[in-house]
C-alpha positions, 0 to 999 in steps of 0.5 A: 743710473740717471743720465744728465739731461742735456741743455736744449737750445731755446733759440736759433743762435743756441741751436746753431752753436749746438749743431755746428760747434758742439756736434761738428755738423756742417749745415749744408744744403743737403743736410738741411734738406735731409733733416727737414724731410725727416722732421716732416715725416711722422713715420720717421723714427728719429722724428718720433724719438725727438717728439717723444723725448723733447715734445712737439714744441721743440720739434716745431722749433727745430723745423723753424731753425732748419728753415732759418739755416736754409734761408741764411745759406740761400742768401749767402749763395746768392751773393 
């Protein structure tokens, strides 16, 4: 049985929609920090799987998108 390949986000807007709408995950400060720690840890199983399946380019993009989400959250909280 062959599973369909999901559409991978190619930019921040697509990634944010995927996380918050399709997956229903709130981009909270705690969640963003946890994911950034995991993505920065080469021994983390989920990070290893992400790189194995989607490649290093997508891994680096995911880090950048989480960092952008953190910056947006910081700006919102500073208001």
